[in-house]
C-alpha positions in Angstrom: 56.9 9.5 -21.2 55.8 7.9 -24.5 52.1 6.8 -24.3 52.0 6.9 -20.5 49.8 9.9 -20.2 47.5 8.5 -22.9 47.2 5.2 -21.2 46.5 6.9 -17.9 43.6 8.7 -19.6 42.2 5.6 -21.2 42.2 3.7 -17.8 39.5 6.1 -16.5 35.9 5.1 -16.3 34.2 6.2 -19.5 30.8 6.2 -18.0 29.9 8.1 -14.9 27.1 8.4 -12.2 21.0 5.3 -7.4 24.2 3.2 -6.8 26.7 3.7 -9.5 25.2 5.6 -12.5 21.5 4.5 -12.1 19.0 7.3 -12.3 15.9 6.7 -10.1 13.5 9.1 -11.7 11.4 6.8 -14.0 8.0 8.2 -13.1 6.6 10.8 -10.9 4.8 8.4 -8.6 7.9 6.2 -8.3 10.2 9.2 -7.7 7.9 10.7 -5.0 7.8 7.3 -3.2 11.6 6.9 -3.1 11.5 4.5 -6.1 9.3 2.0 -4.2 6.5 0.9 -6.6 7.3 -2.7 -7.7 4.6 -4.2 -5.5 1.9 -1.7 -6.5 0.3 -1.3 -10.0 -0.3 2.5 -10.1 -0.1 3.5 -13.7 1.6 2.4 -17.0 5.1 2.8 -15.5 4.6 -0.7 -14.1 5.7 -1.9 -17.5 9.2 -0.8 -16.4 9.1 -1.5 -12.7 7.3 -4.8 -12.9 5.7 -5.9 -16.2 3.7 -8.5 -14.4 1.6 -5.8 -12.8 0.1 -4.6 -16.1 -2.9 -6.9 -15.6 -3.6 -5.4 -12.2 -4.3 -1.9 -13.7 -8.0 -0.9 -13.7 -7.6 1.3 -16.8 -5.5 2.1 -19.8 -2.9 4.9 -19.1 -0.6 7.2 -20.9 2.2 8.7 -18.7 4.9 11.1 -19.7 7.2 13.4 -17.9 10.7 14.5 -17.1 12.9 15.5 -14.2 15.5 18.2 -13.5 18.5 16.7 -11.8 21.0 19.0 -10.2 24.1 17.2 -8.7 26.4 19.0 -6.3 29.9 17.8 -5.3 32.8 19.2 -3.4 36.4 17.9 -3.1 38.8 18.5 -0.2 42.3 17.6 -1.1 44.9 16.2 1.3 46.6 19.6 1.6 43.4 21.6 2.2 41.3 23.8 0.0 37.8 22.9 -1.1 36.9 22.8 -4.8 33.3 22.5 -6.1 31.9 20.8 -9.1 30.5 23.1 -11.8 26.7 23.5 -11.9 25.1 20.8 -14.2 21.5 20.1 -15.1 20.3 16.8 -16.5 16.8 16.1 -17.8 15.9 12.3 -17.9 12.5 11.6 -19.3 10.0 8.8 -19.6 6.9 7.8 -21.7 4.7 4.8 -20.8 1.5 3.5 -22.3 -0.6 0.3 -21.7 -3.5 -1.2 -23.5 -5.8 -4.0 -22.2 -6.3 -6.2 -25.3 -8.6 -8.7 -23.7 -9.5 -10.1 -20.2 -6.2 -12.0 -19.9 -3.7 -10.1 -22.0 -2.3 -6.6 -22.2 0.3 -4.7 -24.2 2.6 -1.8 -23.1 5.4 0.4 -24.3 8.1 1.8 -22.0 10.6 4.5 -23.2 12.9 5.9 -20.5 16.4 6.8 -19.3 17.4 4.6 -16.3 21.2 5.2 -16.6 23.0 8.5 -17.1 24.2 11.5 -15.3 27.8 12.7 -15.1 30.2 15.2 -13.6 31.8 18.4 -14.7 34.6 20.1 -12.7 36.1 23.4 -13.3 38.8 23.4 -16.0 41.7 24.4 -13.7 40.8 22.3 -10.7 43.5 20.2 -9.0 42.1 16.9 -10.5 41.9 18.2 -14.0 44.4 15.5 -15.2 42.0 12.9 -13.9 38.7 14.3 -15.1 37.1 17.5 -16.2 33.8 16.2 -17.6 32.2 12.8 -17.8 28.7 12.3 -19.2 26.5 9.3 -20.1 23.1 9.3 -21.9 21.0 6.2 -22.5 17.5 5.5 -23.8 15.7 2.2 -23.0 12.9 1.1 -25.3 10.8 -1.8 -24.1 7.6 -3.3 -25.8 5.9 -5.6 -23.3 3.3 -8.4 -23.2 1.5 -9.3 -20.0 -0.7 -12.4 -19.4 -3.0 -13.3 -16.5 -2.3 -16.8 -15.3 -5.1 -16.8 -12.7 -7.4 -14.4 -10.8 -4.5 -13.5 -8.6 -1.3 -14.0 -10.6 0.0 -12.5 -13.8 3.3 -12.3 -15.6 4.8 -9.9 -18.1 8.0 -9.6 -20.1 9.5 -7.7 -23.0 12.8 -7.2 -24.9 14.8 -4.1 -24.1 16.6 -2.1 -26.8 19.2 0.3 -25.5 21.1 3.1 -27.2 23.6 5.3 -25.5 26.4 7.8 -25.9 29.1 9.1 -23.7 31.7 11.9 -23.5 34.8 12.2 -21.4 37.3 15.1 -21.3 40.4 15.9 -19.2 43.5 18.1 -19.3 46.9 16.9 -20.1 50.1 18.0 -18.4 51.7 19.4 -21.5 51.6 22.9 -23.0 50.8 23.9 -26.5 52.4 26.8 -28.4 50.1 29.3 -26.8 51.0 28.1 -23.3 47.6 26.5 -22.6 47.4 22.9 -21.4 46.8 20.0 -23.6 43.3 18.6 -23.8 41.8 15.2 -24.8 38.2 14.3 -25.5 36.7 10.9 -25.9 33.3 10.4 -27.6 31.5 7.2 -28.3 28.0 5.7 -29.0 26.7 2.2 -28.8 23.7 -0.1 -28.7 22.7 -3.1 -26.6 19.9 -5.5 -25.9 18.3 -7.1 -22.9 15.0 -8.0 -21.4 12.7 -7.2 -18.5 10.3 -9.7 -16.8 8.1 -9.7 -13.8 5.5 -11.6 -11.7 2.7 -10.0 -9.8 0.4 -11.6 -7.2 -2.6 -10.1 -5.3 -3.4 -11.5 -1.9 -6.3 -10.0 0.1 -5.4 -6.3 0.2 -1.7 -7.0 -0.3 0.3 -7.5 -3.5 3.7 -9.0 -4.2 5.9 -8.1 -7.2 9.1 -9.9 -8.3 10.9 -8.4 -11.3 14.2 -8.9 -13.1 15.8 -6.5 -15.5 18.7 -8.2 -17.3 22.2 -6.9 -17.8 22.8 -5.0 -21.1 26.2 -4.8 -22.8 26.7 -1.5 -24.7 29.3 -1.9 -27.4 31.1 1.2 -28.6 32.4 1.1 -32.1 34.4 3.7 -34.0 34.7 6.0 -30.9 36.7 9.2 -31.4 39.6 10.4 -29.3 40.7 13.9 -30.1 43.8 15.6 -28.8 44.4 19.4 -28.8 47.1 21.8 -27.7 49.7 19.1 -28.1 53.3 20.2 -28.8 54.6 19.2 -32.3 57.5 17.2 -30.9 55.1 15.0 -28.9 53.0 14.4 -32.1 56.0 13.7 -34.2 57.6 11.2 -31.8 54.4 9.3 -31.4 53.7 10.1 -27.8 50.2 11.4 -28.8 48.2 11.0 -32.0 46.2 14.1 -33.1 43.2 11.7 -33.2 42.4 8.1 -33.1 39.4 5.7 -33.2 38.8 3.2 -30.4 36.4 0.5 -29.3 35.1 -0.3 -25.9 32.1 -1.7 -24.1 30.3 -1.5 -20.7 27.8 -3.8 -19.2 24.8 -2.1 -17.4 24.0 -4.4 -14.5 21.0 -6.7 -13.9 18.5 -5.6 -11.2 16.4 -8.0 -9.2 13.5 -6.4 -7.2 11.1 -7.8 -4.6 8.2 -5.5 -3.8 5.5 -5.8 -1.2 2.5 -3.5 -1.5 -0.5 -3.1 0.8 -3.7 -1.2 0.6 -4.7 -0.3 4.2 -8.0 1.4 3.3 -9.5 3.4 0.4 -7.1 6.3 1.3 -3.8 4.8 2.3 -1.5 2.4 0.5 2.2 1.7 0.9 5.0 -0.3 -0.8 8.4 -1.7 0.3 11.0 -2.6 -2.3 14.3 -4.5 -2.0 16.6 -4.0 -5.0 19.7 -6.1 -5.6 21.9 -4.9 -8.4 24.6 -7.1 -10.0 27.3 -4.4 -10.4 30.1 -7.1 -10.4 29.8 -7.1 -14.2 31.7 -3.8 -14.2 34.9 -5.4 -13.2 37.2 -3.8 -15.8 37.1 -1.2 -18.5 38.9 -2.2 -21.7 39.9 0.1 -24.6 41.1 -1.3 -27.9 42.6 0.7 -30.8 42.4 -1.2 -34.0 44.9 1.0 -35.8 47.3 1.4 -32.8 47.2 -1.8 -30.7 50.1 -0.5 -28.6 47.6 1.8 -26.9 45.2 -1.0 -25.8 44.5 -0.9 -22.1 42.6 -2.7 -19.3 41.6 -0.8 -16.1 40.2 -2.6 -13.0 37.0 -1.2 -11.6 36.1 -3.9 -9.1 32.5 -2.8 -8.6 30.6 -4.9 -6.0 27.0 -6.0 -6.0 24.8 -3.6 -4.0 21.4 -3.4 -2.5 18.8 -0.7 -1.9 15.8 -0.5 0.5 12.9 1.8 -0.6 9.7 2.6 1.3 6.9 4.7 0.0 3.3 5.6 0.7 0.3 7.3 -0.9 -2.6 9.1 0.7 -5.8 10.0 -1.1 -6.3 13.4 0.3 -9.4 14.2 -1.7 -11.2 13.0 -4.8 -8.8 15.0 -6.9 -5.5 15.1 -4.9 -3.1 12.3 -4.1 -0.1 12.9 -1.8 3.0 10.7 -1.7 6.3 10.4 0.3 9.2 8.0 0.4 12.5 7.1 2.1 15.3 5.0 0.7 18.8 3.7 1.5 21.0 3.0 -1.6 24.3 1.3 -1.2 27.2 2.3 -3.5 29.0 -0.3 -5.6 32.2 1.6 -5.7 34.9 0.1 -3.4 37.6 2.0 -1.5 40.6 2.5 -3.7 38.5 3.0 -6.8 36.6 6.2 -6.0 37.2 8.9 -8.5 36.2 12.4 -9.5 34.4 11.2 -12.6 32.0 9.4 -10.2 32.3 10.5 -6.5 29.8 7.9 -5.4 28.9 6.9 -1.9 26.0 5.3 0.1 22.9 7.4 -0.1 20.0 8.3 2.1 17.0 9.5 -0.1 13.9 11.4 0.9 11.1 12.2 -1.5 7.6 13.7 -1.8 5.1 14.5 -4.5 1.5 14.2 -5.6 -1.0 14.1 -8.4 -4.0 16.4 -9.1 -6.8 15.0 -11.3 -8.2 17.4 -13.9 -11.1 16.8 -16.2 -11.6 14.2 -19.0 -9.1 11.7 -17.6 -6.1 14.1 -17.3 -3.9 14.5 -14.3 -0.9 16.6 -13.4 2.0 15.0 -11.4 5.0 16.4 -9.6 7.8 15.1 -7.4 10.8 16.2 -5.4 13.7 14.0 -4.3 16.8 14.7 -2.3 19.9 12.4 -2.1 22.4 12.9 0.6 25.6 11.0 -0.2 27.8 10.0 2.7 31.0 12.0 3.0 33.7 9.7 1.7 37.5 9.9 2.0 39.8 8.2 -0.5 43.3 7.5 1.0 44.9 5.2 -1.5 43.5 5.4 -5.0 44.9 2.5 -7.1 44.3 4.2 -10.5 45.3 7.8 -10.5 46.4 8.6 -6.9 43.9 11.5 -6.6 43.2 11.2 -2.9 40.9 13.4 -0.8 37.4 13.7 0.6 34.2 13.9 -1.5 30.8 15.2 -0.4 27.9 15.1 -2.8 24.2 15.9 -3.0 21.5 15.4 -5.7 18.4 17.5 -6.0 15.6 16.3 -8.3 12.3 18.0 -9.3 10.0 16.3 -11.7 6.8 17.1 -13.7 4.5 14.8 -15.6 1.1 14.2 -17.1 -1.2 11.2 -17.0 -4.1 10.4 -19.3 -6.5 7.6 -18.1 -8.9 6.0 -20.6 
């Protein structure tokens, strides 16, 4: 038994939860159009979605907002009995600003949270030895410079500074002196760097955007693993430490996006995005214990590259009111045999809607609603922890934001 339970814990994904653990709520316009905005320059959020589109903006903008994300998951084990994930609320946010310095140059700043989410199951559920709670928070900070190459073509790029933290907890099949089950909690924080670049071209009522967001490796140093309710004899014989430091890392994937936008008339515009995400970088998860190298572990994840198709449109209902809607299909990178309770991911169909209402003196209010329906997915032969069963998940998102145009 020595160290087996600990190693089983450490082989779980430390980071959990479109595809994978992306969060597609990085602007109210984008959210309400199903994430499809890379071929249209609509506000300062273009600094994130396609930095090359900054030169196509007709004004300077300040955009800020947040979203309420409510995930719902259910698990049906092989012997019957449905169990539900505990209610969780996540609040990703964004702040964007752009400034036109001169006719052929612009600056922008993007601060947002494109990766995150998590899961939290009830403490006594049947998979508690696999996962009870997994949570990831990240913040991306990106200063950006855009340059106009010609009347129709512009480019933009900027470095990306990332900071993140994560938490994972699960039960252990041992009992403390009071009879309660053992518990372990892993906490870590790290930083990483990358870049974001884009090209934007305008062609007689249409526009084409091509953007690339690089992979970012988050290094966790001096993470803390804490064990509680562990019997003394297991502590004394070295099966479990009371606490330990660890090191790990995870690579957030690169994203390549092709967007095609079109303005049909003064009231109607639309955009189609194709995203290709390089999830293969999440091949294995490695934990290293500087003070206890016998606990080092490597766990295969085998994520596959995935794609998403996103279609969105905007309708200028009146001088003050804009309405939007979107539809998307997002492929999961998680392969059969690697699906787990810490991230019950599946292919998604997404529907979204929202709008903006223009106030006085350059201010606007924005809102969005998005619904993700994850395909029901059955795991028959899990290679990591043998927790087999059927998962069904949904995600509800409501967002609010403000815009100042000057």
